[in-house]
C-alpha positions in Angstrom: -13.2 11.8 -4.8 -11.3 10.9 -1.8 -13.9 10.5 1.0 -15.2 7.5 2.6 -17.8 5.5 1.7 -20.0 7.2 5.5 -20.3 11.0 5.3 -16.7 12.1 7.0 -14.1 12.6 5.0 -10.9 11.0 5.5 -8.0 12.7 7.0 -4.8 11.9 5.0 -2.5 12.5 8.2 -4.7 10.9 11.0 -3.5 6.9 10.8 -6.5 4.3 11.7 -5.8 1.6 14.0 -7.1 -1.6 13.6 -8.8 -3.5 16.3 -5.9 -5.8 16.2 -2.9 -4.1 16.2 -2.4 -3.6 19.6 -2.4 -7.4 19.7 -0.2 -7.8 16.9 2.0 -4.9 18.2 2.6 -6.8 21.2 3.6 -10.3 19.6 5.3 -8.6 17.1 9.7 -8.9 17.8 11.1 -5.5 17.2 14.5 -5.2 15.2 17.6 -4.7 16.9 19.2 -1.5 15.6 20.7 -0.5 18.6 23.2 1.4 17.1 20.7 2.9 14.7 18.9 6.6 14.9 15.3 5.8 15.3 14.1 7.8 12.1 16.7 6.0 10.1 14.6 2.6 10.1 10.8 4.2 9.5 11.7 6.9 6.8 13.7 7.8 3.8 17.1 9.8 5.3 18.2 13.0 3.8 20.9 11.2 2.0 18.0 9.2 -0.2 16.1 12.4 -0.6 19.3 14.0 -1.9 19.6 11.3 -4.4 15.9 11.9 -5.8 14.6 13.4 -8.3 10.8 13.6 -9.0 9.9 12.3 -12.6 6.5 12.5 -14.4 4.5 9.5 -14.7 3.2 8.4 -18.1 0.7 6.1 -17.2 -2.7 7.5 -15.6 -4.4 5.9 -12.5 -7.0 3.4 -13.6 -9.5 5.2 -11.3 -9.8 7.9 -13.9 -11.9 6.3 -16.2 -15.3 7.1 -17.1 -18.2 5.7 -14.1 -20.9 3.5 -15.8 -24.4 3.6 -14.5 -25.2 1.1 -12.1 -28.1 -0.4 -10.2 -28.7 1.5 -6.8 -28.4 -1.7 -4.0 -25.0 -2.5 -5.7 -23.8 1.0 -5.9 -25.0 0.7 -1.5 -23.3 -2.5 -1.3 -20.0 -1.9 -2.8 -19.8 1.4 -0.9 -20.5 0.1 2.6 -19.0 -2.9 3.6 -21.6 -3.6 6.3 -24.7 -3.6 3.8 -25.5 -6.5 1.8 -27.6 -6.6 -1.5 -30.8 -8.0 0.2 -29.9 -5.3 3.4 -30.0 -2.6 0.4 -32.8 -3.7 -1.0 -34.8 -3.7 2.2 -33.4 -0.4 3.0 -34.9 1.4 0.2 -38.2 -0.3 0.6 -38.3 1.3 3.6 -37.5 4.4 2.4 -34.4 4.8 3.8 -32.6 5.8 0.7 -32.8 9.3 -1.2 -31.1 10.1 -4.8 -30.9 13.6 -5.4 -33.3 14.5 -2.7 -35.8 12.3 -3.7 -36.9 9.4 -1.9 -35.7 6.1 -4.1 -38.7 3.9 -4.8 -36.8 1.1 -6.5 -33.6 -0.6 -5.4 -33.1 -1.8 -9.0 -33.3 2.2 -10.2 -30.0 3.1 -12.3 -27.8 6.2 -11.3 -24.7 7.5 -12.0 -22.2 7.7 -9.0 -20.5 10.0 -10.3 -23.2 12.8 -10.9 -26.1 11.8 -8.9 -26.1 12.2 -4.9 -27.1 9.6 -2.4 -27.9 9.9 1.1 -29.0 6.7 3.6 -30.3 7.5 6.3 -29.3 11.1 6.3 -25.8 10.8 5.4 -24.5 11.3 1.9 -22.9 8.0 0.6 -19.8 9.3 -1.5 -19.0 7.3 -4.6 -15.1 6.1 -5.1 -14.8 3.5 -7.8 -11.5 2.2 -6.0 -9.8 2.4 -2.8 -5.8 2.7 -2.0 -4.8 2.2 1.6 -1.1 2.7 2.8 -0.4 0.1 5.4 2.9 -0.3 7.5 3.3 -4.1 7.8 4.6 -5.4 11.1 6.6 -8.6 11.3 4.3 -11.5 11.8 1.7 -10.5 9.1 1.5 -12.2 6.0 0.8 -10.9 2.3 -2.1 -12.6 1.6 -6.3 -11.8 1.2 -6.3 -15.8 4.0 -3.8 -18.0 5.7 -5.0 -20.4 8.1 -1.7 -19.9 10.4 -0.8 -16.1 10.6 -3.0 -12.9 10.3 -2.7 -11.4 7.0 -2.6 -7.8 5.9 -6.5 -7.5 5.2 -6.8 -7.9 8.8 -5.3 -4.7 10.1 -7.8 -2.8 7.7 -10.1 -1.0 9.3 -14.0 -1.3 9.3 -13.8 2.6 7.8 -12.0 1.3 4.8 -12.9 -2.3 4.4 -14.1 -3.1 1.4 -15.1 -6.3 -1.4 -12.0 -7.2 -3.4 -9.6 -6.0 -1.0 -6.1 -7.5 -1.6 -2.4 -6.6 -1.0 -0.4 -5.1 -4.5 2.7 -7.0 -4.1 4.4 -8.8 -1.1 6.3 -8.7 1.8 8.1 -11.2 3.5 6.5 -12.8 6.7 9.9 -10.9 9.0 9.7 -7.9 6.5 8.1 -4.1 7.6 6.8 -1.6 5.7 4.5 -0.1 3.1 2.2 -2.3 1.3 -0.3 -1.0 -0.8 -3.6 -2.2 -0.6 -6.6 -1.9 -2.8 -9.1 -2.9 -5.0 -7.6 -1.8 -8.4 -6.8 -4.3 -10.3 -5.0 -2.2 -13.3 -3.1 0.1 -11.4 -1.8 -2.7 -9.3 -0.5 -4.6 -12.5 1.0 -1.5 -13.7 2.8 -0.4 -10.6 4.2 -4.1 -10.2 5.0 -5.0 -14.0 8.3 -5.1 -14.6 8.2 -3.5 -17.8 7.2 -0.6 -15.9 10.2 -0.4 -13.9 8.4 1.2 -10.5 10.8 1.7 -8.2 10.8 -0.1 -4.3 13.2 1.5 -1.8 14.0 -0.8 1.1 15.9 0.4 4.4 18.7 -2.7 5.3 20.3 -3.4 8.0 23.3 -6.2 7.2 25.2 -8.3 9.7 28.5 -7.1 8.2 29.8 -3.7 6.9 29.4 -2.8 3.5 32.3 -3.3 1.2 33.1 -0.8 -1.3 32.5 -2.8 -4.1 28.9 -3.3 -3.6 27.7 -0.2 -5.4 29.4 -1.6 -8.6 28.2 -5.1 -8.2 24.7 -3.5 -7.7 24.9 -1.3 -10.9 25.9 -4.5 -12.9 23.3 -6.8 -11.9 24.0 -9.3 -9.2 23.8 -12.8 -9.8 21.9 -14.9 -7.3 22.9 -18.3 -6.2 20.5 -20.0 -7.9 22.1 -18.7 -11.3 19.5 -16.0 -11.6 20.4 -12.7 -12.9 18.7 -9.6 -11.0 18.5 -6.2 -12.9 20.8 -3.5 -11.8 19.7 -1.7 -8.7 21.2 0.7 -6.6 22.5 0.5 -3.0 23.1 4.2 -0.8 25.0 3.6 2.1 24.4 5.5 5.2 26.1 6.7 8.0 25.9 3.5 10.0 28.6 1.1 8.1 26.3 -1.7 8.1 22.7 0.2 6.9 21.8 1.1 3.3 19.2 2.1 1.2 18.2 -0.4 -1.4 16.3 0.7 -4.6 14.5 -1.9 -6.8 13.3 -1.6 -10.4 11.8 -5.5 -9.9 10.5 -7.8 -7.0 11.9 -11.5 -6.8 11.2 -13.7 -4.0 13.3 -12.9 -1.4 15.6 -10.5 -3.7 17.1 -8.3 -1.3 17.9 -11.2 1.3 19.7 -12.8 -1.8 21.7 -10.4 -3.3 23.3 -9.7 0.0 23.9 -13.6 0.4 25.4 -13.8 -3.2 28.1 -11.1 -1.4 28.5 -13.4 1.4 26.7 -11.0 3.7 23.5 -11.3 5.4 20.0 -8.8 5.9 19.0 -8.8 9.9 16.5 -6.3 9.1 14.4 -5.2 6.2 11.7 -2.1 6.0 10.2 -1.1 2.4 10.1 2.4 3.1 8.9 3.8 -0.7 7.0 3.0 -4.0 7.2 4.8 -7.0 7.2 8.1 -5.8 5.2 7.9 -2.7 7.4 7.5 0.5 6.1 5.6 3.6 4.1 8.1 6.2 6.1 8.5 8.8 4.0 9.0 11.3 2.5 5.7 10.5 3.2 3.4 12.9 3.7 -0.6 13.0 0.0 -2.1 12.2 -1.6 1.0 11.3 -2.6 2.7 7.8 -4.7 5.3 6.2 -6.4 6.0 2.9 -4.7 7.7 -0.1 -6.3 10.0 -1.6 -7.0 10.1 -5.4 -5.3 13.2 -6.1 -1.9 11.2 -4.8 -2.3 7.8 -6.5 -0.4 8.9 -9.6 2.6 9.1 -7.4 2.8 5.4 -6.8 3.8 5.3 -10.5 6.1 7.8 -10.8 9.7 6.9 -11.6 12.2 9.0 -9.4 15.6 9.0 -10.3 17.8 8.4 -7.2 
């Protein structure tokens, strides 16, 4: 199901702003890309789209697994972040919860979230086993659940999408912008991040120096880093500006894009992830904004397009 934990259905194309978004955008330095068209830093170019042919995924998302019955109070606390188990029990005691049109008498009664209809104070609580959130991460924010010095990606999730167990599926450097998936589905995150799956990630890159003709062949062969570690074959797609490109990786080593260009005696001056699998970053999503990914579209995160 694609509805939120309350009665309103999420709008897939409407970005949701967190309370901290404006503050973060004011504090976050903007990339220096004066010679580039604005759209290049925020969405895949036509050139990238010309290189891409959609492929069908070989793995089904874990949210399709059959749902088991669970206690009513656990269901309420799991779907509504502001409700604890103790609050749920009190709401049931006061007659504020109905199941299939009948006032619930016991908070420990078993329900089937896929089949039973639950209302809280007259509003339907629509069940979602997992939630998937697309975040356009700004610079200065870290991809972790806790950090004592810097704001985390979870601090950008609006209250309407917040729930227990959320984590960033994969990481971006603190000074890197772009697509971060936030979810509570560990199985899907493992499939998406596993090197065996070869789910591609696409990055928009601005470089200090111009792109040399031999870059394409070196990327295809697999670049050896200064540490001696060899990267898997990757793809570079030069853009109109001679110092900008798209890079497609099938793995995610620490600072990999930056280290790959360092091995070629060049330097990354701006980096943004613009696509995961077959799902591009929403071009209308501003820095610090996020929106829910509808369950019917989650499979695109596991696709392996051919570029």
